[in-house]
N, C-alpha and C positions, 0 to 999 in steps of 0.2 A: 696521323701525325699523333706524336703521345707529347711531345715536349718542345717546347720553343725558347729558345734564347736571344732575347732583344737584346741589342746593346746601343748605347745612343756615344756618339764621340763627341763632347759636350762642344760646339763651339767649330766644329770641324765643317764649314760651308764648303760649295763647288760652283760658286758663281753667281753672282748679284742676280735677283730675282727682276723682271720686266720694271717693278716699279722701286725699285731698289733708290732710286735718283733722289723721291719724294721723301727718303732717311737718309739722304746724301753719303749713299754707299752703292752709287754706280759702278764704281770702278773696283770695288770688292771681289776678293775670288781666295778665301782663305788656303786653302790647300794648293791651290794652281800657285800662288806667290809664294806660301812656304817652300815648296819644291825647286822653284826660280832662283828664289833671294839664298837657299843653302845650297845652290849648286848639285841637285838632284837628289832625291831620296830612294833608298833603298829598302822597297817592301815585296820582295818576292810574293811571299804569298798571298798578300793584296792584290798586287798584280796578278797574279795566275786566278783569283778570284774575277777579275774583270773590271780591279778601280781605274786602271788606265785606258778603259772603254767609256767611262763616265765624262770624263774632262782629259785635254793635253796636260800632262805631267812629266818634269823633267825629272826623267831616271827610270820612269815607270812607264813602260810599252804598254799599249793598245795589244790585249790577247785575243788571236785569231778563235781559239776553243776556249773561251773561261769557263771556270768551273760553276758559275755561280750564276744566277739572275742578277743584272746590273740594271740600273736608271739613277735617277735623278727624281725628287720632289719639290712641289714648292709649298710656301707656308700657306693658307687660305684666309688666317687670321691677320687682324693688322698689327704690325710691332715685329719685334724681334726677340722676345724676352724668354728665357728656359721656360717659365712657368706656362704659357699659351703653347711653346712649341712640344713640350712635353702632353701636356693636355691635348694639345691634337692629334698626338701620335695614337694616343689612347681613346680618339673618338669624338673629342668634344672641342669645337672650333669655337673660340672669344667670336664673342659677338658686338662686344664694347671694348675697347683697348683699356689696359691697365694705364690708371693716371700715373703721368710723369710730370716731375718739379723741376725746371732747368734753373731756376731761380732761387732754390733752397725750398722748404718746406715754410709755409705760411704760419703766421704766428698764433692763428687759431690752435693748429696742431702741437706748435712747442709748448703752447701754455697747457694745453691738456696734458702733453705728456710729463711737464715738471709738477700741475695737480696730483696727478695718478702715482707718480713712481718719489717726488719730492728732489728730483735732481735737476740741476742748471744741464749746459752741454757747452760743447766748445765745436767749431766748425759750422754745421747746416748748409752746407753748401755742396754743388757738385764737383766731385773730385776725385781723383786715382788713389784706390784705396792705402797704396804703399806711400804713396806722395802724401798723404796727407796724416799718416802714422808719423813719417820722419819729422814734418814739421810741427806736429800739433803735441806729439808725444810727451816729451818732454812736459810740457804744460799741462798734460794729462795727470803726469806724475805729482806734481805739486798741487793740485788743483783735486783731483778725483774726480772730475765732471768727464764724462763719456763725449766721447768724438764721434758725431752725428753727420753723416754726407750722404749724397746719393748719387745718381750718374743720367746718362740719357734713358738708361732703364726705369722700369718702376721699382725702384727699392728702396728702403729705409735701412741704413747701416749704422750700426752703433759698434764701433771699435773701444776696447778697453783695455789695462796691463791686467794679465793673470793675476797680480799681486798686490794689485789695487781692486777690481771688482773680479772675484771668483767666476770661472766659465758658468756654475748653475744658478748664482744670482743673476750674472748676464742673461742667463736664459730665460727667468725671470721678468726680468725688466722686459726682453723682446716680446714675450706672451702679454704683457701690458699693453708693447705698443700695436700690438697685431691688432687687439680688441677697438683699440682708438682708432687704427687707420682701416680697418675694414670698409666703413662709410663712406671712405674716400677713394676706395677700389685701388688701394698700393698692392702692386702683386706680392712681393715678397718685404719680410724683414728680415735681417742677416746679421745676426752676431757673428764678432769680428774678433775674438781674444789676438792679444799680441805678447809677446815676450821681450826682453831687452833693458839695457839700462840709459841708452843714449839713442841718439837719431841714428848712427850711424849701425848701431847693433838689432835695432827694433825689427822684429820678422813676425807675421801671422803665424799663428800655431794651425794645427789640423783639427781643432776643437770648433773650427765655424759649424753654425747650426742656422738654417733657412727655416722661415716659419712663415710659409704661402698660407694663400686663401686656399679654401679647400674647393675644388671643381664645382662650376656651378651648375652642374646634372650630373648624371650616372655616366661613367665609364666602361669600356669595355672590360676592366679590372673588376668593376663591379659584377659585371656579368659571369666571371668567371667565377666569382668567390660565390655567385648564388647557385653553381653548380657544384660546389665544397670542391673546386680546384685550388690547389695550391698557386699564391700568387707570391713570388718573391720577390723584394725589392733591393736592391745593392747600390751604395752609393748615394745620391741627394734622392732617390726616388721614395724615400719616406716622408723626406720634408716637402718636395713638390707636389705630392697627392694629400699631405696631411695623415699619412698613413690609410685613407679612404681606398677599398678595393685592392689590398694588400692581408696576405697572411702572414707575413713576415718581413720583418726591412733590417738591414745590416749595414750602418754607414760604414765608410769608408776612410784609410789616410789619407790615401792616394791612387795613382791608377794601379798601381803592381797589387796594393793589398785589395782594390775593386775585382783586378783580373781573377785574383785567387779565390775572393768569394764567390765571384760567378761560377767558376770553377766547383766549388765546394757545395754550391746550392744546385748544380745541376745534379750533382750524386745523390742528394737528400731526396730529390722526388721522382716518383713514377711517373706522371702526369701531371701537367701544368705548364707554368709560365716563370721564366728568370728574365728581369728587367733590369739591367744594368745603367747606370750614369758613370764614364768615366771623365772626371771633371776636369783634370790637371792643363789638358789643352786650352781649355777656356781660361780658366783661374790665374794658373799659374805662368802660361807663355803668351795666349793671345792678349789679356789686359795688359799683360806687361809688356808686350811689342817684343818678346824674346822667341825670333825665330827659332836658331839652333836649338831653344829648349823645346821648342816645338816639332820640329823635325825628328829630334833622338826621340821625344814620345810617341811620335808615330811610329817610329822605328822599333821601339819597343814594345808596342802593341803588336806589330806586325812579327815577333820574333815569339811571341806570347800565342799566339793562332792556334798552331798545330796543335799545343797541347789540349786546348779545349776542343778543337776538330775530332782528335783522335779518339774523344772519349762520346762522340756524339755516335748514336745509333743509327740504324737504317728508319726510325719514326722520329726523329728528331729535323729540328729546323732551328738555323742559324740566322738572325737580322741584325745587319751592320749598317745604322743612321747616323742623323744627327739632329740638334734641336735646333741651330741658328748656324750664322758664323759669327768669328772673331778675329779678322785678319788682323796679325801682326803687323802690317806693312803697310797699311794705310794711314792716314791722319786719324787721330783719336786713341782711344783704349777702351773703346766700347763695344757692342755686339753689332752685327753688320746683316743685313737683310738680303740673306742667298737660299740656293737650292741649297738641300741636303743630300748626301750619296745613298745609295739604296744598294746594298748587296745581301743576296739571301742565296742561300747555300744549305744542304744535308745529302748526307751519304746517298739517299734515296735519288736524287739529282741527277738524272740520265745526262743531261746535258747543260751547260750554260744558256741564256735567254735574255735578250733586249727587252726589259719591263717598261723602256719608254720615260717618258714623263710625266710622272704621276701629279695629277691636279692639286692633290692633299695629302700631308701627314696621314689623313684618315685612313688612307690606303692600308697601312700597318693595322690599322684596329679592324678592318672592314676582313681581313686576311687571317687574323686572330679567332674573330669572331667564326670563320668559315671554318677553319681547322678546329676548333672546340665546340662548333654547334650552338653558340649563343646569340649569335647575331652580333650587332655592332650599332652604336649610333649615327655613324655615317660612313661615308666611305667607299671605294671599289676593290674590293677583294682582288690581289693578282696572286691568287694560287689555281684559279684552274690556266694560267701561261705557265706553270712550274712543271715541265716534264717530269714528273715523279714516278719511280717504280716500288710500289709500297710492298713489302713482303711480311 
């Protein structure tokens, strides 16, 4: 194999993990519930690959002769965070979960933020992003104070109006917060710029930017770069890995832009990896409990797939998976602790195959290490299970 396209459908889980009840996610099933609540999904290309073989899906039938390897993966790390999920896909399992702050951030953190930035704040509570901007946005316009909030995930989110604090200034503030929060093991600082003149018209813009902790050890991406192979990140990948292990990264405005960038990156390399995160499922629809939007985004992705697949050669491989769930039908607006789908296809695949239930997301890293001959920090490769005929 020469090229691999790895696409993470952010938040598209396929059913609660055995320990999900510990996280109050025992009833979660993002993809299954979206399909049922929407009255069925039309995903003919994903169906042909074998998506309906992974779980029961309204509108998506099991395929007797699927075109892809199909299965699902369990997360080995504790938690249900975007960063931990992606790091595990790249071969690094979090040994210590990121810290969360269900009562807001303690005074020592907030005073350190004030001392370093000269800024006060509004909020400092657990909240939905759209709700807290609607509630505190006008106060922010009057006072100029940033809105700070968190969730059940390990995030320090800073929302500001672009006319009050321009995005580049917001990013500087986030970098300062990132340094303050490193000793507290907070997963991400997220810049959340918004526009609008009142609570009814406020909306977040595409200039969101995540500032993650760097991976605690070398990932399979670093191993690929050590071989001087290109590793192209699309969407949030550059943020999630702090640029580590990437030869280039391309932020995306939305899923459609991310898909277009993926297609373009594939055309630019002769050997290597394109690693894409499509965030709209999670950010726009899962967290906002928008079943119809979630379903439409899935169907849009399905319509786009043939364009990518037609440009893949006999020495290319496509891997489609997710990093966690984000079930818009269950109580709350946060991530859910779920299995993630695994679909593996390439023109050289002679027939589909059951890849089973994988014990860890690191099996993708092990497979990449197997393909490119660089090894992996962890995981069990599924490459030997794929009936490939390379020419």
